C-alpha positions in Angstrom: 140.1 110.7 104.0 136.4 111.0 103.7 134.3 108.9 105.9 131.6 107.0 103.9 128.4 108.9 103.4 125.4 107.7 105.3 122.3 106.5 103.4 120.5 109.9 103.3 123.8 111.8 102.7 124.4 109.6 99.8 120.9 110.1 98.4 121.3 113.9 98.6 124.8 113.8 97.1 123.7 111.6 94.3 121.3 114.3 93.2 123.8 117.0 93.6 126.4 115.0 91.5 123.8 114.0 88.9 122.4 117.4 88.4 125.9 119.0 88.3 124.6 122.5 89.1 123.8 124.5 92.2 120.7 123.1 93.9 118.3 124.2 96.6 117.0 122.2 99.6 113.5 122.5 98.0 114.7 120.8 94.8 116.4 118.0 96.6 113.4 117.6 98.9 110.9 117.4 96.0 113.0 114.7 94.2 113.5 112.7 97.4 109.8 112.8 98.2 109.2 110.7 95.0 110.8 107.8 96.8 110.1 108.4 100.5 108.3 110.6 103.0 110.8 113.2 104.3 110.6 116.6 105.9 112.1 119.8 104.6 114.0 120.3 107.8 115.6 116.9 107.5 116.9 117.6 104.0 118.1 121.0 105.2 120.0 119.5 108.1 121.6 116.9 105.9 122.7 119.5 103.4 124.0 121.7 106.2 126.0 118.7 107.6 127.4 118.0 104.1 128.5 121.6 104.0 130.1 121.4 107.4 131.9 118.2 106.3 133.2 119.9 103.1 131.2 117.9 100.6 129.3 120.9 99.2 129.8 124.7 99.1 126.9 127.0 99.4 126.0 130.5 98.3 123.2 132.6 99.7 120.4 133.3 97.3 117.7 135.4 99.0 116.7 133.6 102.2 117.9 130.2 100.9 121.2 128.6 99.8 122.3 127.0 96.6 124.6 124.0 97.1 127.3 122.8 94.7 129.4 119.6 95.0 133.0 120.2 95.9 134.2 116.9 94.4 132.9 114.3 92.0 131.4 110.9 92.7 134.4 109.2 91.0 136.8 111.2 93.2 134.8 110.2 96.3 134.8 106.5 95.3 138.5 106.6 94.6 139.2 108.2 98.0 137.2 105.4 99.7 139.0 102.7 97.8 142.4 104.3 98.5 141.7 104.5 102.2 140.5 100.9 102.5 143.6 99.7 100.5 146.1 101.8 102.4 144.9 100.6 105.8 145.4 97.0 104.9 148.3 95.2 106.6 148.8 93.3 103.3 147.9 95.6 100.4 148.8 93.0 97.7 146.5 90.4 99.3 143.7 93.1 99.6 144.1 93.9 95.9 144.0 90.2 94.9 140.8 89.7 97.0 139.3 92.9 95.5 140.1 91.8 91.9 138.6 88.4 92.6 135.2 90.1 93.5 135.1 92.1 90.3 132.7 91.3 87.5 134.0 90.9 83.9 132.9 94.5 83.1 134.7 95.8 86.2 137.9 94.0 85.2 137.7 95.4 81.7 137.3 98.9 83.2 140.4 98.2 85.4 142.4 97.2 82.3 141.3 100.4 80.5 142.3 102.5 83.5 145.7 100.9 83.7 146.3 101.5 80.0 145.3 105.1 80.4 147.5 105.7 83.5 150.4 103.7 82.1 153.2 102.2 84.0 154.8 105.3 85.4 151.6 106.6 87.0 151.2 109.5 84.6 147.8 109.9 82.9 148.1 109.6 79.1 145.7 109.4 76.3 144.6 105.8 75.6 146.8 104.2 72.9 145.5 101.6 70.4 146.9 98.2 71.1 149.5 97.0 68.5 149.9 93.4 67.7 153.4 92.6 66.5 153.8 91.1 63.0 154.2 87.4 62.9 157.6 86.3 61.7 157.7 84.5 58.3 157.9 80.7 58.5 161.4 79.8 59.7 162.3 83.4 60.7 163.5 84.2 64.2 162.7 87.5 65.9 165.5 90.0 65.9 167.7 90.4 69.0 165.8 92.1 71.8 162.4 91.4 70.2 161.3 88.7 72.7 161.9 85.1 72.0 165.2 83.4 71.9 166.0 81.0 69.1 163.9 77.9 69.4 161.3 79.6 71.7 157.9 81.0 70.8 157.6 84.7 71.1 155.6 86.1 74.1 152.0 87.1 73.5 151.9 90.9 74.5 148.1 90.9 74.9 146.7 90.7 78.4 145.3 87.4 79.5 141.6 87.1 79.2 139.7 86.0 82.3 137.9 82.7 81.7 135.5 83.6 84.5 136.1 80.3 86.2 137.7 81.9 89.3 135.5 82.0 92.4 134.7 85.2 94.3 134.9 83.6 97.7 138.0 84.4 99.8 140.6 81.7 99.5 139.5 80.4 96.1 
């Protein structure tokens, strides 16, 4: 499991991930200097540390190195989430609390991801949602199609979040 990146490590890796190509210490330094005052040797040390930790690979080019990310930001984020979840003594409660902290956009991204992965854990192409045809007035669904005689058929669509839920623990 990766340990979370420090602030400067994250700033460096953000550039490596965004640029998605081999980068030099000088390129990262010049971009970082637009935000803060920082020395070449500091950036060089951070990039060397990231190499030692396995976050980047490097290839010599003359007297310098070119660094390339070993993994992606989404894979890094997923590893952090997995580690946090797997170390919980109550994983279900941890997920419920996590879902309660999510924004509407994050919940929609989660729904999309679950649809893509499917129920068996295998990644599949996203499928369009089908809405079953409504039975004619007085018709009952056929056997095995959901509702029993006298009951309303189940709505197969996921429930929409009204946004009324709080994000504080215990709410």
